[in-house]
mmCIF file of the N, C-alpha and C atoms, coordinates in Angstrom:
data_MODEL
# 
_entry.id   MODEL 
# 
loop_
_atom_site.group_PDB 
_atom_site.id 
_atom_site.type_symbol 
_atom_site.label_atom_id 
_atom_site.label_alt_id 
_atom_site.label_comp_id 
_atom_site.label_asym_id 
_atom_site.label_entity_id 
_atom_site.label_seq_id 
_atom_site.pdbx_PDB_ins_code 
_atom_site.Cartn_x 
_atom_site.Cartn_y 
_atom_site.Cartn_z 
_atom_site.occupancy 
_atom_site.B_iso_or_equiv 
_atom_site.pdbx_formal_charge 
_atom_site.auth_seq_id 
_atom_site.auth_comp_id 
_atom_site.auth_asym_id 
_atom_site.auth_atom_id 
_atom_site.pdbx_PDB_model_num 
ATOM 1   N N  . MET A 1 1  ? -41.677 21.602 -9.056 1.00 0.00 ? 1  MET A N  1 
ATOM 2   C CA . MET A 1 1  ? -41.545 22.916 -8.431 1.00 0.00 ? 1  MET A CA 1 
ATOM 3   C C  . MET A 1 1  ? -42.641 23.066 -7.377 1.00 0.00 ? 1  MET A C  1 
ATOM 4   N N  . GLN A 1 2  ? -42.222 23.448 -6.189 1.00 0.00 ? 2  GLN A N  1 
ATOM 5   C CA . GLN A 1 2  ? -43.149 23.563 -5.081 1.00 0.00 ? 2  GLN A CA 1 
ATOM 6   C C  . GLN A 1 2  ? -43.613 25.008 -4.922 1.00 0.00 ? 2  GLN A C  1 
ATOM 7   N N  . LYS A 1 3  ? -44.926 25.201 -4.730 1.00 0.00 ? 3  LYS A N  1 
ATOM 8   C CA . LYS A 1 3  ? -45.466 26.541 -4.549 1.00 0.00 ? 3  LYS A CA 1 
ATOM 9   C C  . LYS A 1 3  ? -45.229 27.000 -3.119 1.00 0.00 ? 3  LYS A C  1 
ATOM 10  N N  . LYS A 1 4  ? -44.894 28.273 -2.956 1.00 0.00 ? 4  LYS A N  1 
ATOM 11  C CA . LYS A 1 4  ? -44.719 28.848 -1.623 1.00 0.00 ? 4  LYS A CA 1 
ATOM 12  C C  . LYS A 1 4  ? -46.061 29.432 -1.187 1.00 0.00 ? 4  LYS A C  1 
ATOM 13  N N  . PRO A 1 5  ? -46.440 29.173 0.082  1.00 0.00 ? 5  PRO A N  1 
ATOM 14  C CA . PRO A 1 5  ? -47.721 29.703 0.548  1.00 0.00 ? 5  PRO A CA 1 
ATOM 15  C C  . PRO A 1 5  ? -47.692 31.220 0.726  1.00 0.00 ? 5  PRO A C  1 
ATOM 16  N N  . LEU A 1 6  ? -48.791 31.858 0.356  1.00 0.00 ? 6  LEU A N  1 
ATOM 17  C CA . LEU A 1 6  ? -48.940 33.294 0.506  1.00 0.00 ? 6  LEU A CA 1 
ATOM 18  C C  . LEU A 1 6  ? -49.905 33.588 1.647  1.00 0.00 ? 6  LEU A C  1 
ATOM 19  N N  . ARG A 1 7  ? -49.635 34.659 2.381  1.00 0.00 ? 7  ARG A N  1 
ATOM 20  C CA . ARG A 1 7  ? -50.507 35.105 3.459  1.00 0.00 ? 7  ARG A CA 1 
ATOM 21  C C  . ARG A 1 7  ? -50.632 36.626 3.373  1.00 0.00 ? 7  ARG A C  1 
ATOM 22  N N  . MET A 1 8  ? -51.728 37.168 3.933  1.00 0.00 ? 8  MET A N  1 
ATOM 23  C CA . MET A 1 8  ? -51.959 38.600 3.893  1.00 0.00 ? 8  MET A CA 1 
ATOM 24  C C  . MET A 1 8  ? -51.496 39.266 5.188  1.00 0.00 ? 8  MET A C  1 
ATOM 25  N N  . CYS A 1 9  ? -50.761 40.346 5.048  1.00 0.00 ? 9  CYS A N  1 
ATOM 26  C CA . CYS A 1 9  ? -50.321 41.137 6.191  1.00 0.00 ? 9  CYS A CA 1 
ATOM 27  C C  . CYS A 1 9  ? -51.513 41.951 6.713  1.00 0.00 ? 9  CYS A C  1 
ATOM 28  N N  . LEU A 1 10 ? -51.687 41.989 8.027  1.00 0.00 ? 10 LEU A N  1 
ATOM 29  C CA . LEU A 1 10 ? -52.776 42.761 8.622  1.00 0.00 ? 10 LEU A CA 1 
ATOM 30  C C  . LEU A 1 10 ? -52.556 44.264 8.487  1.00 0.00 ? 10 LEU A C  1 
ATOM 31  N N  . GLY A 1 11 ? -51.314 44.689 8.329  1.00 0.00 ? 11 GLY A N  1 
ATOM 32  C CA . GLY A 1 11 ? -51.014 46.120 8.250  1.00 0.00 ? 11 GLY A CA 1 
ATOM 33  C C  . GLY A 1 11 ? -51.230 46.706 6.871  1.00 0.00 ? 11 GLY A C  1 
ATOM 34  N N  . CYS A 1 12 ? -50.524 46.167 5.888  1.00 0.00 ? 12 CYS A N  1 
ATOM 35  C CA . CYS A 1 12 ? -50.583 46.727 4.539  1.00 0.00 ? 12 CYS A CA 1 
ATOM 36  C C  . CYS A 1 12 ? -51.586 46.006 3.634  1.00 0.00 ? 12 CYS A C  1 
ATOM 37  N N  . ARG A 1 13 ? -52.108 44.868 4.104  1.00 0.00 ? 13 ARG A N  1 
ATOM 38  C CA . ARG A 1 13 ? -53.101 44.070 3.373  1.00 0.00 ? 13 ARG A CA 1 
ATOM 39  C C  . ARG A 1 13 ? -52.553 43.509 2.053  1.00 0.00 ? 13 ARG A C  1 
ATOM 40  N N  . GLU A 1 14 ? -51.238 43.370 1.951  1.00 0.00 ? 14 GLU A N  1 
ATOM 41  C CA . GLU A 1 14 ? -50.610 42.802 0.761  1.00 0.00 ? 14 GLU A CA 1 
ATOM 42  C C  . GLU A 1 14 ? -50.353 41.321 0.960  1.00 0.00 ? 14 GLU A C  1 
ATOM 43  N N  . MET A 1 15 ? -50.459 40.550 -0.106 1.00 0.00 ? 15 MET A N  1 
ATOM 44  C CA . MET A 1 15 ? -50.146 39.132 -0.066 1.00 0.00 ? 15 MET A CA 1 
ATOM 45  C C  . MET A 1 15 ? -48.633 38.986 -0.206 1.00 0.00 ? 15 MET A C  1 
ATOM 46  N N  . LYS A 1 16 ? -48.035 38.270 0.735  1.00 0.00 ? 16 LYS A N  1 
ATOM 47  C CA . LYS A 1 16 ? -46.593 38.046 0.718  1.00 0.00 ? 16 LYS A CA 1 
ATOM 48  C C  . LYS A 1 16 ? -46.317 36.590 1.055  1.00 0.00 ? 16 LYS A C  1 
ATOM 49  N N  . PHE A 1 17 ? -45.092 36.166 0.776  1.00 0.00 ? 17 PHE A N  1 
ATOM 50  C CA . PHE A 1 17 ? -44.722 34.803 1.130  1.00 0.00 ? 17 PHE A CA 1 
ATOM 51  C C  . PHE A 1 17 ? -44.753 34.650 2.646  1.00 0.00 ? 17 PHE A C  1 
ATOM 52  N N  . LYS A 1 18 ? -45.235 33.516 3.095  1.00 0.00 ? 18 LYS A N  1 
ATOM 53  C CA . LYS A 1 18 ? -45.365 33.238 4.520  1.00 0.00 ? 18 LYS A CA 1 
ATOM 54  C C  . LYS A 1 18 ? -44.039 33.417 5.253  1.00 0.00 ? 18 LYS A C  1 
ATOM 55  N N  . SER A 1 19 ? -42.941 33.072 4.593  1.00 0.00 ? 19 SER A N  1 
ATOM 56  C CA . SER A 1 19 ? -41.614 33.171 5.217  1.00 0.00 ? 19 SER A CA 1 
ATOM 57  C C  . SER A 1 19 ? -41.179 34.618 5.457  1.00 0.00 ? 19 SER A C  1 
ATOM 58  N N  . GLU A 1 20 ? -41.814 35.582 4.801  1.00 0.00 ? 20 GLU A N  1 
ATOM 59  C CA . GLU A 1 20 ? -41.461 36.992 4.952  1.00 0.00 ? 20 GLU A CA 1 
ATOM 60  C C  . GLU A 1 20 ? -42.237 37.665 6.086  1.00 0.00 ? 20 GLU A C  1 
ATOM 61  N N  . LEU A 1 21 ? -43.180 36.952 6.677  1.00 0.00 ? 21 LEU A N  1 
ATOM 62  C CA . LEU A 1 21 ? -44.072 37.538 7.676  1.00 0.00 ? 21 LEU A CA 1 
ATOM 63  C C  . LEU A 1 21 ? -43.841 36.941 9.061  1.00 0.00 ? 21 LEU A C  1 
ATOM 64  N N  . VAL A 1 22 ? -44.297 37.648 10.085 1.00 0.00 ? 22 VAL A N  1 
ATOM 65  C CA . VAL A 1 22 ? -44.272 37.158 11.457 1.00 0.00 ? 22 VAL A CA 1 
ATOM 66  C C  . VAL A 1 22 ? -45.681 36.671 11.778 1.00 0.00 ? 22 VAL A C  1 
ATOM 67  N N  . ARG A 1 23 ? -45.782 35.476 12.340 1.00 0.00 ? 23 ARG A N  1 
ATOM 68  C CA . ARG A 1 23 ? -47.086 34.893 12.667 1.00 0.00 ? 23 ARG A CA 1 
ATOM 69  C C  . ARG A 1 23 ? -47.389 35.085 14.147 1.00 0.00 ? 23 ARG A C  1 
ATOM 70  N N  . VAL A 1 24 ? -48.587 35.575 14.406 1.00 0.00 ? 24 VAL A N  1 
ATOM 71  C CA . VAL A 1 24 ? -49.110 35.657 15.764 1.00 0.00 ? 24 VAL A CA 1 
ATOM 72  C C  . VAL A 1 24 ? -50.255 34.655 15.806 1.00 0.00 ? 24 VAL A C  1 
ATOM 73  N N  . VAL A 1 25 ? -50.318 33.858 16.866 1.00 0.00 ? 25 VAL A N  1 
ATOM 74  C CA . VAL A 1 25 ? -51.286 32.762 16.901 1.00 0.00 ? 25 VAL A CA 1 
ATOM 75  C C  . VAL A 1 25 ? -52.116 32.815 18.178 1.00 0.00 ? 25 VAL A C  1 
ATOM 76  N N  . LYS A 1 26 ? -53.396 32.456 18.022 1.00 0.00 ? 26 LYS A N  1 
ATOM 77  C CA . LYS A 1 26 ? -54.285 32.271 19.173 1.00 0.00 ? 26 LYS A CA 1 
ATOM 78  C C  . LYS A 1 26 ? -54.532 30.779 19.284 1.00 0.00 ? 26 LYS A C  1 
ATOM 79  N N  . SER A 1 27 ? -54.054 30.195 20.378 1.00 0.00 ? 27 SER A N  1 
ATOM 80  C CA . SER A 1 27 ? -54.156 28.749 20.570 1.00 0.00 ? 27 SER A CA 1 
ATOM 81  C C  . SER A 1 27 ? -55.606 28.342 20.830 1.00 0.00 ? 27 SER A C  1 
ATOM 82  N N  . PRO A 1 28 ? -55.909 27.052 20.708 1.00 0.00 ? 28 PRO A N  1 
ATOM 83  C CA . PRO A 1 28 ? -57.269 26.579 21.008 1.00 0.00 ? 28 PRO A CA 1 
ATOM 84  C C  . PRO A 1 28 ? -57.698 26.905 22.444 1.00 0.00 ? 28 PRO A C  1 
ATOM 85  N N  . GLU A 1 29 ? -56.734 27.079 23.348 1.00 0.00 ? 29 GLU A N  1 
ATOM 86  C CA . GLU A 1 29 ? -57.041 27.433 24.737 1.00 0.00 ? 29 GLU A CA 1 
ATOM 87  C C  . GLU A 1 29 ? -57.293 28.927 24.897 1.00 0.00 ? 29 GLU A C  1 
ATOM 88  N N  . GLY A 1 30 ? -57.032 29.724 23.857 1.00 0.00 ? 30 GLY A N  1 
ATOM 89  C CA . GLY A 1 30 ? -57.273 31.159 23.896 1.00 0.00 ? 30 GLY A CA 1 
ATOM 90  C C  . GLY A 1 30 ? -56.059 31.999 24.201 1.00 0.00 ? 30 GLY A C  1 
ATOM 91  N N  . GLU A 1 31 ? -54.884 31.384 24.283 1.00 0.00 ? 31 GLU A N  1 
ATOM 92  C CA . GLU A 1 31 ? -53.645 32.118 24.575 1.00 0.00 ? 31 GLU A CA 1 
ATOM 93  C C  . GLU A 1 31 ? -53.069 32.691 23.281 1.00 0.00 ? 31 GLU A C  1 
ATOM 94  N N  . VAL A 1 32 ? -52.743 33.980 23.302 1.00 0.00 ? 32 VAL A N  1 
ATOM 95  C CA . VAL A 1 32 ? -52.161 34.656 22.139 1.00 0.00 ? 32 VAL A CA 1 
ATOM 96  C C  . VAL A 1 32 ? -50.658 34.741 22.332 1.00 0.00 ? 32 VAL A C  1 
ATOM 97  N N  . SER A 1 33 ? -49.889 34.393 21.285 1.00 0.00 ? 33 SER A N  1 
ATOM 98  C CA . SER A 1 33 ? -48.429 34.453 21.380 1.00 0.00 ? 33 SER A CA 1 
ATOM 99  C C  . SER A 1 33 ? -47.823 34.647 19.992 1.00 0.00 ? 33 SER A C  1 
ATOM 100 N N  . VAL A 1 34 ? -46.561 35.076 19.973 1.00 0.00 ? 34 VAL A N  1 
ATOM 101 C CA . VAL A 1 34 ? -45.814 35.191 18.724 1.00 0.00 ? 34 VAL A CA 1 
ATOM 102 C C  . VAL A 1 34 ? -45.297 33.800 18.383 1.00 0.00 ? 34 VAL A C  1 
ATOM 103 N N  . ASP A 1 35 ? -45.498 33.395 17.150 1.00 0.00 ? 35 ASP A N  1 
ATOM 104 C CA . ASP A 1 35 ? -45.098 32.059 16.702 1.00 0.00 ? 35 ASP A CA 1 
ATOM 105 C C  . ASP A 1 35 ? -43.857 32.186 15.833 1.00 0.00 ? 35 ASP A C  1 
ATOM 106 N N  . GLU A 1 36 ? -42.678 32.023 16.441 1.00 0.00 ? 36 GLU A N  1 
ATOM 107 C CA . GLU A 1 36 ? -41.430 32.181 15.695 1.00 0.00 ? 36 GLU A CA 1 
ATOM 108 C C  . GLU A 1 36 ? -41.229 31.085 14.661 1.00 0.00 ? 36 GLU A C  1 
ATOM 109 N N  . ILE A 1 37 ? -41.716 29.890 14.949 1.00 0.00 ? 37 ILE A N  1 
ATOM 110 C CA . ILE A 1 37 ? -41.514 28.744 14.065 1.00 0.00 ? 37 ILE A CA 1 
ATOM 111 C C  . ILE A 1 37 ? -42.560 28.696 12.948 1.00 0.00 ? 37 ILE A C  1 
ATOM 112 N N  . GLY A 1 38 ? -43.766 29.166 13.243 1.00 0.00 ? 38 GLY A N  1 
ATOM 113 C CA . GLY A 1 38 ? -44.837 29.139 12.249 1.00 0.00 ? 38 GLY A CA 1 
ATOM 114 C C  . GLY A 1 38 ? -45.596 27.828 12.223 1.00 0.00 ? 38 GLY A C  1 
ATOM 115 N N  . LYS A 1 39 ? -45.475 27.025 13.268 1.00 0.00 ? 39 LYS A N  1 
ATOM 116 C CA . LYS A 1 39 ? -46.096 25.701 13.286 1.00 0.00 ? 39 LYS A CA 1 
ATOM 117 C C  . LYS A 1 39 ? -47.036 25.474 14.462 1.00 0.00 ? 39 LYS A C  1 
ATOM 118 N N  . LYS A 1 40 ? -47.199 26.475 15.341 1.00 0.00 ? 40 LYS A N  1 
ATOM 119 C CA . LYS A 1 40 ? -48.059 26.282 16.508 1.00 0.00 ? 40 LYS A CA 1 
ATOM 120 C C  . LYS A 1 40 ? -49.510 26.083 16.059 1.00 0.00 ? 40 LYS A C  1 
ATOM 121 N N  . PRO A 1 41 ? -50.256 25.258 16.783 1.00 0.00 ? 41 PRO A N  1 
ATOM 122 C CA . PRO A 1 41 ? -51.665 25.063 16.425 1.00 0.00 ? 41 PRO A CA 1 
ATOM 123 C C  . PRO A 1 41 ? -52.499 26.277 16.822 1.00 0.00 ? 41 PRO A C  1 
ATOM 124 N N  . GLY A 1 42 ? -53.516 26.557 16.049 1.00 0.00 ? 42 GLY A N  1 
ATOM 125 C CA . GLY A 1 42 ? -54.416 27.650 16.359 1.00 0.00 ? 42 GLY A CA 1 
ATOM 126 C C  . GLY A 1 42 ? -54.596 28.588 15.184 1.00 0.00 ? 42 GLY A C  1 
ATOM 127 N N  . ARG A 1 43 ? -55.349 29.644 15.428 1.00 0.00 ? 43 ARG A N  1 
ATOM 128 C CA . ARG A 1 43 ? -55.625 30.636 14.388 1.00 0.00 ? 43 ARG A CA 1 
ATOM 129 C C  . ARG A 1 43 ? -54.453 31.591 14.289 1.00 0.00 ? 43 ARG A C  1 
ATOM 130 N N  . GLY A 1 44 ? -53.976 31.803 13.087 1.00 0.00 ? 44 GLY A N  1 
ATOM 131 C CA . GLY A 1 44 ? -52.830 32.667 12.881 1.00 0.00 ? 44 GLY A CA 1 
ATOM 132 C C  . GLY A 1 44 ? -53.191 33.962 12.192 1.00 0.00 ? 44 GLY A C  1 
ATOM 133 N N  . ALA A 1 45 ? -52.426 34.999 12.483 1.00 0.00 ? 45 ALA A N  1 
ATOM 134 C CA . ALA A 1 45 ? -52.515 36.287 11.800 1.00 0.00 ? 45 ALA A CA 1 
ATOM 135 C C  . ALA A 1 45 ? -51.084 36.711 11.497 1.00 0.00 ? 45 ALA A C  1 
ATOM 136 N N  . TYR A 1 46 ? -50.897 37.407 10.403 1.00 0.00 ? 46 TYR A N  1 
ATOM 137 C CA . TYR A 1 46 ? -49.550 37.702 9.925  1.00 0.00 ? 46 TYR A CA 1 
ATOM 138 C C  . TYR A 1 46 ? -49.304 39.198 9.828  1.00 0.00 ? 46 TYR A C  1 
ATOM 139 N N  . VAL A 1 47 ? -48.048 39.580 10.139 1.00 0.00 ? 47 VAL A N  1 
ATOM 140 C CA . VAL A 1 47 ? -47.620 40.971 10.083 1.00 0.00 ? 47 VAL A CA 1 
ATOM 141 C C  . VAL A 1 47 ? -46.268 41.021 9.381  1.00 0.00 ? 47 VAL A C  1 
ATOM 142 N N  . CYS A 1 48 ? -46.088 42.011 8.505  1.00 0.00 ? 48 CYS A N  1 
ATOM 143 C CA . CYS A 1 48 ? -44.800 42.207 7.832  1.00 0.00 ? 48 CYS A CA 1 
ATOM 144 C C  . CYS A 1 48 ? -43.717 42.492 8.863  1.00 0.00 ? 48 CYS A C  1 
ATOM 145 N N  . ARG A 1 49 ? -42.486 42.234 8.480  1.00 0.00 ? 49 ARG A N  1 
ATOM 146 C CA . ARG A 1 49 ? -41.342 42.570 9.327  1.00 0.00 ? 49 ARG A CA 1 
ATOM 147 C C  . ARG A 1 49 ? -40.939 44.027 9.072  1.00 0.00 ? 49 ARG A C  1 
ATOM 148 N N  . ASN A 1 50 ? -41.916 44.852 8.843  1.00 0.00 ? 50 ASN A N  1 
ATOM 149 C CA . ASN A 1 50 ? -41.730 46.254 8.515  1.00 0.00 ? 50 ASN A CA 1 
ATOM 150 C C  . ASN A 1 50 ? -42.313 47.083 9.662  1.00 0.00 ? 50 ASN A C  1 
ATOM 151 N N  . SER A 1 51 ? -41.576 48.045 10.160 1.00 0.00 ? 51 SER A N  1 
ATOM 152 C CA . SER A 1 51 ? -42.053 48.825 11.306 1.00 0.00 ? 51 SER A CA 1 
ATOM 153 C C  . SER A 1 51 ? -43.307 49.628 10.977 1.00 0.00 ? 51 SER A C  1 
ATOM 154 N N  . GLU A 1 52 ? -43.445 50.081 9.739  1.00 0.00 ? 52 GLU A N  1 
ATOM 155 C CA . GLU A 1 52 ? -44.634 50.850 9.361  1.00 0.00 ? 52 GLU A CA 1 
ATOM 156 C C  . GLU A 1 52 ? -45.894 49.976 9.412  1.00 0.00 ? 52 GLU A C  1 
ATOM 157 N N  . CYS A 1 53 ? -45.790 48.759 8.922  1.00 0.00 ? 53 CYS A N  1 
ATOM 158 C CA . CYS A 1 53 ? -46.929 47.832 8.983  1.00 0.00 ? 53 CYS A CA 1 
ATOM 159 C C  . CYS A 1 53 ? -47.272 47.509 10.428 1.00 0.00 ? 53 CYS A C  1 
ATOM 160 N N  . TYR A 1 54 ? -46.246 47.282 11.242 1.00 0.00 ? 54 TYR A N  1 
ATOM 161 C CA . TYR A 1 54 ? -46.465 46.968 12.649 1.00 0.00 ? 54 TYR A CA 1 
ATOM 162 C C  . TYR A 1 54 ? -47.186 48.119 13.349 1.00 0.00 ? 54 TYR A C  1 
ATOM 163 N N  . LYS A 1 55 ? -46.739 49.347 13.107 1.00 0.00 ? 55 LYS A N  1 
ATOM 164 C CA . LYS A 1 55 ? -47.377 50.507 13.730 1.00 0.00 ? 55 LYS A CA 1 
ATOM 165 C C  . LYS A 1 55 ? -48.838 50.628 13.293 1.00 0.00 ? 55 LYS A C  1 
ATOM 166 N N  . ARG A 1 56 ? -49.108 50.341 12.033 1.00 0.00 ? 56 ARG A N  1 
ATOM 167 C CA . ARG A 1 56 ? -50.475 50.387 11.517 1.00 0.00 ? 56 ARG A CA 1 
ATOM 168 C C  . ARG A 1 56 ? -51.346 49.326 12.192 1.00 0.00 ? 56 ARG A C  1 
ATOM 169 N N  . VAL A 1 57 ? -50.783 48.132 12.414 1.00 0.00 ? 57 VAL A N  1 
ATOM 170 C CA . VAL A 1 57 ? -51.517 47.050 13.079 1.00 0.00 ? 57 VAL A CA 1 
ATOM 171 C C  . VAL A 1 57 ? -51.855 47.438 14.511 1.00 0.00 ? 57 VAL A C  1 
ATOM 172 N N  . VAL A 1 58 ? -50.898 48.026 15.225 1.00 0.00 ? 58 VAL A N  1 
ATOM 173 C CA . VAL A 1 58 ? -51.124 48.432 16.612 1.00 0.00 ? 58 VAL A CA 1 
ATOM 174 C C  . VAL A 1 58 ? -52.165 49.548 16.675 1.00 0.00 ? 58 VAL A C  1 
ATOM 175 N N  . LYS A 1 59 ? -52.026 50.543 15.814 1.00 0.00 ? 59 LYS A N  1 
ATOM 176 C CA . LYS A 1 59 ? -52.930 51.692 15.832 1.00 0.00 ? 59 LYS A CA 1 
ATOM 177 C C  . LYS A 1 59 ? -54.369 51.280 15.512 1.00 0.00 ? 59 LYS A C  1 
ATOM 178 N N  . SER A 1 60 ? -54.538 50.383 14.543 1.00 0.00 ? 60 SER A N  1 
ATOM 179 C CA . SER A 1 60 ? -55.889 49.975 14.128 1.00 0.00 ? 60 SER A CA 1 
ATOM 180 C C  . SER A 1 60 ? -56.455 48.830 14.958 1.00 0.00 ? 60 SER A C  1 
ATOM 181 N N  . LYS A 1 61 ? -55.636 48.280 15.881 1.00 0.00 ? 61 LYS A N  1 
ATOM 182 C CA . LYS A 1 61 ? -56.038 47.145 16.721 1.00 0.00 ? 61 LYS A CA 1 
ATOM 183 C C  . LYS A 1 61 ? -56.478 45.950 15.871 1.00 0.00 ? 61 LYS A C  1 
ATOM 184 N N  . ALA A 1 62 ? -55.762 45.733 14.783 1.00 0.00 ? 62 ALA A N  1 
ATOM 185 C CA . ALA A 1 62 ? -56.096 44.662 13.839 1.00 0.00 ? 62 ALA A CA 1 
ATOM 186 C C  . ALA A 1 62 ? -55.959 43.278 14.460 1.00 0.00 ? 62 ALA A C  1 
ATOM 187 N N  . LEU A 1 63 ? -54.970 43.076 15.333 1.00 0.00 ? 63 LEU A N  1 
ATOM 188 C CA . LEU A 1 63 ? -54.820 41.761 15.976 1.00 0.00 ? 63 LEU A CA 1 
ATOM 189 C C  . LEU A 1 63 ? -55.995 41.467 16.897 1.00 0.00 ? 63 LEU A C  1 
ATOM 190 N N  . SER A 1 64 ? -56.449 42.456 17.628 1.00 0.00 ? 64 SER A N  1 
ATOM 191 C CA . SER A 1 64 ? -57.600 42.264 18.513 1.00 0.00 ? 64 SER A CA 1 
ATOM 192 C C  . SER A 1 64 ? -58.835 41.875 17.714 1.00 0.00 ? 64 SER A C  1 
ATOM 193 N N  . ARG A 1 65 ? -59.022 42.519 16.571 1.00 0.00 ? 65 ARG A N  1 
ATOM 194 C CA . ARG A 1 65 ? -60.169 42.183 15.723 1.00 0.00 ? 65 ARG A CA 1 
ATOM 195 C C  . ARG A 1 65 ? -60.026 40.809 15.091 1.00 0.00 ? 65 ARG A C  1 
ATOM 196 N N  . ALA A 1 66 ? -58.819 40.462 14.687 1.00 0.00 ? 66 ALA A N  1 
ATOM 197 C CA . ALA A 1 66 ? -58.598 39.156 14.051 1.00 0.00 ? 66 ALA A CA 1 
ATOM 198 C C  . ALA A 1 66 ? -58.864 38.008 15.007 1.00 0.00 ? 66 ALA A C  1 
ATOM 199 N N  . PHE A 1 67 ? -58.521 38.205 16.276 1.00 0.00 ? 67 PHE A N  1 
ATOM 200 C CA . PHE A 1 67 ? -58.673 37.130 17.263 1.00 0.00 ? 67 PHE A CA 1 
ATOM 201 C C  . PHE A 1 67 ? -59.897 37.293 18.152 1.00 0.00 ? 67 PHE A C  1 
ATOM 202 N N  . HIS A 1 68 ? -60.634 38.394 18.012 1.00 0.00 ? 68 HIS A N  1 
ATOM 203 C CA . HIS A 1 68 ? -61.818 38.662 18.834 1.00 0.00 ? 68 HIS A CA 1 
ATOM 204 C C  . HIS A 1 68 ? -61.490 38.620 20.322 1.00 0.00 ? 68 HIS A C  1 
ATOM 205 N N  . THR A 1 69 ? -60.340 39.169 20.690 1.00 0.00 ? 69 THR A N  1 
ATOM 206 C CA . THR A 1 69 ? -59.910 39.208 22.091 1.00 0.00 ? 69 THR A CA 1 
ATOM 207 C C  . THR A 1 69 ? -58.878 40.312 22.276 1.00 0.00 ? 69 THR A C  1 
ATOM 208 N N  . ALA A 1 70 ? -58.688 40.718 23.516 1.00 0.00 ? 70 ALA A N  1 
ATOM 209 C CA . ALA A 1 70 ? -57.658 41.712 23.817 1.00 0.00 ? 70 ALA A CA 1 
ATOM 210 C C  . ALA A 1 70 ? -56.278 41.057 23.713 1.00 0.00 ? 70 ALA A C  1 
ATOM 211 N N  . ILE A 1 71 ? -55.319 41.797 23.203 1.00 0.00 ? 71 ILE A N  1 
ATOM 212 C CA . ILE A 1 71 ? -53.959 41.287 23.047 1.00 0.00 ? 71 ILE A CA 1 
ATOM 213 C C  . ILE A 1 71 ? -53.154 41.685 24.275 1.00 0.00 ? 71 ILE A C  1 
ATOM 214 N N  . PRO A 1 72 ? -52.580 40.704 24.996 1.00 0.00 ? 72 PRO A N  1 
ATOM 215 C CA . PRO A 1 72 ? -51.787 41.019 26.195 1.00 0.00 ? 72 PRO A CA 1 
ATOM 216 C C  . PRO A 1 72 ? -50.555 41.864 25.849 1.00 0.00 ? 72 PRO A C  1 
ATOM 217 N N  . GLU A 1 73 ? -50.145 42.693 26.788 1.00 0.00 ? 73 GLU A N  1 
ATOM 218 C CA . GLU A 1 73 ? -49.010 43.589 26.571 1.00 0.00 ? 73 GLU A CA 1 
ATOM 219 C C  . GLU A 1 73 ? -47.714 42.822 26.310 1.00 0.00 ? 73 GLU A C  1 
ATOM 220 N N  . ASP A 1 74 ? -47.540 41.662 26.954 1.00 0.00 ? 74 ASP A N  1 
ATOM 221 C CA . ASP A 1 74 ? -46.309 40.896 26.740 1.00 0.00 ? 74 ASP A CA 1 
ATOM 222 C C  . ASP A 1 74 ? -46.216 40.384 25.305 1.00 0.00 ? 74 ASP A C  1 
ATOM 223 N N  . VAL A 1 75 ? -47.346 40.113 24.668 1.00 0.00 ? 75 VAL A N  1 
ATOM 224 C CA . VAL A 1 75 ? -47.341 39.683 23.263 1.00 0.00 ? 75 VAL A CA 1 
ATOM 225 C C  . VAL A 1 75 ? -46.948 40.862 22.379 1.00 0.00 ? 75 VAL A C  1 
ATOM 226 N N  . THR A 1 76 ? -47.488 42.028 22.675 1.00 0.00 ? 76 THR A N  1 
ATOM 227 C CA . THR A 1 76 ? -47.132 43.226 21.915 1.00 0.00 ? 76 THR A CA 1 
ATOM 228 C C  . THR A 1 76 ? -45.641 43.527 22.059 1.00 0.00 ? 76 THR A C  1 
ATOM 229 N N  . ASN A 1 77 ? -45.116 43.381 23.275 1.00 0.00 ? 77 ASN A N  1 
ATOM 230 C CA . ASN A 1 77 ? -43.681 43.606 23.498 1.00 0.00 ? 77 ASN A CA 1 
ATOM 231 C C  . ASN A 1 77 ? -42.831 42.584 22.757 1.00 0.00 ? 77 ASN A C  1 
ATOM 232 N N  . ALA A 1 78 ? -43.248 41.320 22.757 1.00 0.00 ? 78 ALA A N  1 
ATOM 233 C CA . ALA A 1 78 ? -42.501 40.278 22.049 1.00 0.00 ? 78 ALA A CA 1 
ATOM 234 C C  . ALA A 1 78 ? -42.511 40.535 20.545 1.00 0.00 ? 78 ALA A C  1 
ATOM 235 N N  . LEU A 1 79 ? -43.649 40.961 20.034 1.00 0.00 ? 79 LEU A N  1 
ATOM 236 C CA . LEU A 1 79 ? -43.752 41.267 18.602 1.00 0.00 ? 79 LEU A CA 1 
ATOM 237 C C  . LEU A 1 79 ? -42.896 42.462 18.249 1.00 0.00 ? 79 LEU A C  1 
ATOM 238 N N  . THR A 1 80 ? -42.868 43.464 19.113 1.00 0.00 ? 80 THR A N  1 
ATOM 239 C CA . THR A 1 80 ? -42.026 44.640 18.902 1.00 0.00 ? 80 THR A CA 1 
ATOM 240 C C  . THR A 1 80 ? -40.557 44.247 18.834 1.00 0.00 ? 80 THR A C  1 
ATOM 241 N N  . ALA A 1 81 ? -40.135 43.388 19.756 1.00 0.00 ? 81 ALA A N  1 
ATOM 242 C CA . ALA A 1 81 ? -38.746 42.925 19.771 1.00 0.00 ? 81 ALA A CA 1 
ATOM 243 C C  . ALA A 1 81 ? -38.435 42.085 18.537 1.00 0.00 ? 81 ALA A C  1 
ATOM 244 N N  . TYR A 1 82 ? -39.385 41.273 18.106 1.00 0.00 ? 82 TYR A N  1 
ATOM 245 C CA . TYR A 1 82 ? -39.170 40.397 16.953 1.00 0.00 ? 82 TYR A CA 1 
ATOM 246 C C  . TYR A 1 82 ? -39.046 41.189 15.659 1.00 0.00 ? 82 TYR A C  1 
ATOM 247 N N  . ILE A 1 83 ? -39.830 42.251 15.530 1.00 0.00 ? 83 ILE A N  1 
ATOM 248 C CA . ILE A 1 83 ? -39.800 43.063 14.313 1.00 0.00 ? 83 ILE A CA 1 
ATOM 249 C C  . ILE A 1 83 ? -38.695 44.121 14.363 1.00 0.00 ? 83 ILE A C  1 
ATOM 250 N N  . ASN A 1 84 ? -38.186 44.414 15.563 1.00 0.00 ? 84 ASN A N  1 
ATOM 251 C CA . ASN A 1 84 ? -37.135 45.420 15.753 1.00 0.00 ? 84 ASN A CA 1 
ATOM 252 C C  . ASN A 1 84 ? -37.611 46.808 15.377 1.00 0.00 ? 84 ASN A C  1 
ATOM 253 N N  . VAL A 1 85 ? -38.703 47.232 15.985 1.00 0.00 ? 85 VAL A N  1 
ATOM 254 C CA . VAL A 1 85 ? -39.266 48.565 15.708 1.00 0.00 ? 85 VAL A CA 1 
ATOM 255 C C  . VAL A 1 85 ? -38.383 49.615 16.339 1.00 0.00 ? 85 VAL A C  1 
# 
């Protein structure tokens, strides 16, 4: 039996299966993007596919703190489209 990896959502701070979350990644070059596949290299942060968690992440600027950089508007728009807020 294979264990499923757990990750913490930045919005609700709950541990959930990695497959239930959306991964945002900061590449080694410093580019921030939504990682649909979950395999891009770099530092990852996870958000639930829940609009309430997403709104909490945006309001608290949790992604900016996680990556120590400003999040470009196109990444926020892509994440919004991916979560279907």
